C-alpha positions in Angstrom: -25.1 -21.0 -43.9 -27.8 -18.9 -44.4 -28.7 -15.4 -44.5 -30.5 -15.8 -41.1 -27.8 -17.8 -39.4 -25.0 -15.9 -40.8 -26.9 -12.8 -38.8 -27.3 -15.0 -35.9 -23.9 -15.9 -35.7 -23.2 -12.3 -36.1 -24.9 -11.3 -33.0 -23.3 -14.1 -30.7 -19.8 -12.9 -32.0 -20.4 -9.4 -30.7 -21.3 -10.7 -27.3 -18.6 -12.7 -27.2 -15.8 -9.8 -27.9 -17.9 -7.8 -25.4 -17.0 -10.8 -23.0 -13.5 -11.2 -23.8 -12.5 -7.3 -23.2 -14.7 -7.3 -20.1 -12.8 -5.4 -16.9 -15.7 -4.6 -14.5 -19.0 -6.0 -14.2 -20.7 -2.9 -13.5 -19.6 -1.5 -16.9 -20.0 -4.9 -18.6 -23.9 -5.4 -17.5 -25.7 -2.6 -19.2 -23.4 -2.7 -22.4 -24.4 -6.4 -22.2 -27.8 -6.5 -22.2 -28.6 -4.7 -25.7 -26.5 -7.1 -27.1 -27.9 -10.3 -25.3 -31.8 -8.9 -26.4 -30.0 -8.8 -29.9 -28.5 -12.7 -30.0 -32.0 -14.1 -28.3 -34.3 -11.7 -30.4 -36.9 -10.6 -27.6 -39.2 -7.5 -26.4 -37.5 -7.8 -23.3 -34.4 -9.1 -20.8 -34.3 -9.6 -17.1 -30.8 -10.0 -15.5 -31.0 -11.4 -11.9 -27.7 -12.1 -9.8 -28.7 -14.0 -7.1 -27.6 -13.9 -3.9 -26.0 -9.9 -4.5 -27.3 -7.0 -2.6 -24.7 -5.0 -4.7 -25.6 -6.3 -8.3 -29.4 -5.6 -8.3 -31.4 -7.5 -11.1 -31.4 -5.4 -14.0 -33.7 -5.2 -17.2 -34.2 -3.9 -20.3 -36.2 -1.7 -20.7 -35.1 -0.2 -17.9 -39.0 0.3 -16.1 -39.9 -3.3 -17.0 -41.3 -4.5 -13.7 -43.0 -2.4 -11.6 -42.7 -2.5 -7.5 -46.0 -4.6 -7.4 -45.2 -7.2 -10.4 -41.5 -7.9 -8.4 -43.8 -8.4 -4.7 -46.3 -10.6 -6.7 -43.5 -12.5 -8.4 -41.6 -13.1 -5.0 -45.3 -14.4 -3.6 -45.6 -16.9 -5.9 -42.5 -17.9 -7.9 -42.4 -21.2 -6.7 -46.2 -22.6 -8.4 -43.9 -21.8 -11.8 -42.2 -25.1 -12.7 -40.2 -22.9 -15.4 -39.0 -20.5 -12.7 -38.0 -23.5 -10.5 -35.9 -25.4 -13.3 -33.9 -21.3 -13.7 -33.8 -20.3 -10.2 -33.1 -24.1 -7.9 -32.8 -26.3 -11.1 -30.0 -27.2 -13.5 -30.7 -23.6 -15.4 -29.7 -25.4 -18.7 -31.5 -22.9 -21.6 -35.2 -24.1 -22.1 -38.1 -22.4 -23.4 -41.4 -22.2 -21.3 -43.4 -23.9 -23.9 -41.4 -26.7 -23.5 -42.7 -27.3 -20.2 -46.1 -25.9 -20.0 -49.2 -25.4 -22.7 -50.0 -22.0 -23.4 -53.1 -22.9 -21.2 -51.1 -23.9 -18.5 -49.1 -21.2 -18.1 -52.4 -19.1 -18.2 -53.9 -20.7 -15.4 -50.7 -20.1 -13.1 -51.5 -17.9 -10.4 -48.6 -15.8 -11.0 -49.8 -15.3 -14.4 -52.1 -12.4 -14.4 -49.9 -10.4 -11.8 -46.7 -11.1 -13.0 -46.3 -12.0 -17.1 -49.1 -10.8 -18.4 -48.3 -6.9 -16.8 -45.0 -6.9 -19.1 -46.4 -8.7 -22.0 -44.2 -11.9 -21.8 -46.1 -14.5 -23.7 -43.3 -16.4 -24.8 -40.1 -16.9 -22.5 -36.5 -18.2 -22.6 -34.7 -18.5 -19.7 -31.2 -20.1 -18.3 -29.0 -19.6 -15.4 -25.4 -20.2 -15.0 -22.8 -19.4 -12.0 -21.3 -16.2 -11.9 -18.7 -16.3 -8.6 -19.0 -14.9 -5.6 -20.6 -12.4 -3.8 -20.1 -11.2 -0.2 -17.9 -15.4 -0.3 -21.0 -16.9 -1.0 -21.7 -18.5 -4.5 -23.4 -16.1 -6.8 -25.8 -17.4 -9.7 -27.5 -15.2 -12.8 -30.8 -15.7 -14.1 -31.4 -14.6 -17.9 -34.6 -14.3 -18.8 -36.0 -13.2 -22.3 -39.5 -12.3 -23.2 -41.6 -11.8 -26.7 -44.9 -10.6 -26.4 -48.4 -12.4 -28.0 -47.6 -11.2 -31.3 -44.1 -12.6 -31.7 -43.3 -16.4 -32.9 -42.0 -18.8 -29.9 -38.3 -19.0 -29.4 -36.6 -21.5 -32.1 -34.3 -24.3 -31.6 -31.4 -22.3 -32.8 -32.2 -19.4 -30.0 -31.8 -22.3 -27.6 -28.3 -23.2 -29.3 -27.5 -20.4 -29.2 -28.2 -19.3 -25.6 -26.4 -23.0 -24.9 -23.5 -21.2 -26.3 -23.4 -17.9 -24.7 -24.3 -19.9 -21.3 -20.9 -20.9 -20.9 -19.0 -18.2 -21.5 -21.1 -15.4 -19.9 -20.4 -17.8 -16.6 -16.7 -17.7 -16.8 -16.6 -14.4 -17.5 -19.2 -13.2 -14.7 -16.9 -15.8 -12.6 -13.6 -14.2 -13.5 -14.9 -10.6 -12.8 -16.4 -12.1 -9.3 -13.7 -14.2 -8.1 -13.9 -15.7 -4.2 -12.6 -13.5 -1.6 -8.5 -14.2 -0.9 -7.9 -16.8 1.5 -6.5 -15.7 4.7 -2.9 -14.9 4.6 -0.8 -18.1 6.6 0.5 -16.1 9.1 -3.0 -16.1 10.8 -2.7 -19.8 11.2 -0.5 -20.7 14.2 2.4 -23.0 14.5 0.5 -25.5 16.1 -2.4 -25.5 13.8 0.0 -25.3 11.0 1.4 -28.7 12.3 -2.3 -29.9 12.8 -3.1 -29.2 9.7 0.0 -30.8 7.7 -0.5 -34.3 9.9 -4.3 -33.7 8.8 -3.3 -33.8 5.3 -1.0 -36.6 5.7 -4.2 -38.3 6.4 -3.7 -38.7 10.4 -7.0 -39.3 12.6 -7.3 -37.0 15.5 -6.0 -39.3 18.1 -2.8 -40.1 15.8 -2.2 -36.3 15.7 -2.7 -35.9 18.9 0.0 -38.6 20.1 2.2 -37.5 18.1 2.0 -34.0 18.7 1.9 -34.9 22.8 -1.2 -33.3 23.1 -4.8 -34.2 23.9 -7.7 -35.0 21.0 -9.5 -32.3 22.6 -6.4 -29.5 21.7 -6.4 -31.4 18.3 -10.2 -30.5 17.9 -9.8 -27.1 19.4 -6.9 -26.3 16.8 -9.0 -27.5 13.9 -12.4 -25.9 14.7 -10.0 -22.7 14.8 -8.1 -23.3 11.6 -11.5 -24.4 10.0 -12.6 -20.6 10.3 -8.8 -19.5 9.1 -9.4 -21.5 5.8 -12.8 -21.2 5.4 -13.7 -24.6 5.4 -16.1 -26.8 7.0 -14.4 -30.1 7.2 -11.4 -32.1 7.2 -11.1 -33.0 4.1 -11.6 -29.4 2.8 -9.0 -28.6 5.5 -6.9 -31.0 3.9 -7.2 -29.8 0.5 -7.0 -26.4 1.4 -3.8 -26.6 3.1 -2.3 -28.2 0.7 -3.3 -26.4 -2.6 -1.9 -23.4 0.0 1.6 -25.3 0.6 1.8 -26.0 -3.2 1.5 -22.2 -3.9 4.5 -21.2 -1.7 7.9 -20.7 -3.2 9.3 -20.9 0.4 8.4 -21.8 3.5 7.9 -19.0 5.8 7.6 -18.7 9.8 3.4 -19.0 11.1 2.1 -16.7 14.0 3.6 -17.8 17.3 1.5 -20.2 19.2 
């Protein structure tokens, strides 16, 4: 292994070591950004969780983006295929130069108002699932930039980003898990009976016949159960109920009907 490869591996391992010990997102991210900027060498880095009002965008240097730059980005990011790939596409690590020539990049409407002010001439970006914020699935975008004096990101830089992306996603998911499901005693006895039959594969008509109630009453029970289980349909409700039943060491009483 060359000296450069060994140095790159050490930078990646320093990030991994920090991730292994992470216990809190608010303390992790400020320590993480300089290590990421070392593992993926650049002049600046942007860390953007979306949607997540509790954890806003962070940058290194701290004052990288002015409010004018942020406003211009919000108005015009859709025209940039590199940002679309990162923000709403697969998010796999990608160099800007893979999608655009320098001329195409400079011709973007957002170039003069967004990228040129903070010297972003070469960029490497990725995004990944990062747990939940307020019960909603969250993604984090990471963008590393170099100015016009720096060389473009190498294949080794992209490979390092691929390795780090999986580990970052796993740790951020651990630090931001989904909200705990409502406790079982929020589901009434009759809703529980409907869910058990639903999980057995019965239709609403069959459930109604089995419980001697009307199909409309079955619909109402399921509507209430969906909200309590935080699901949006029959299959998700059946799966959620089966998982909850499997995780219970014993059978307790539901709330009264």
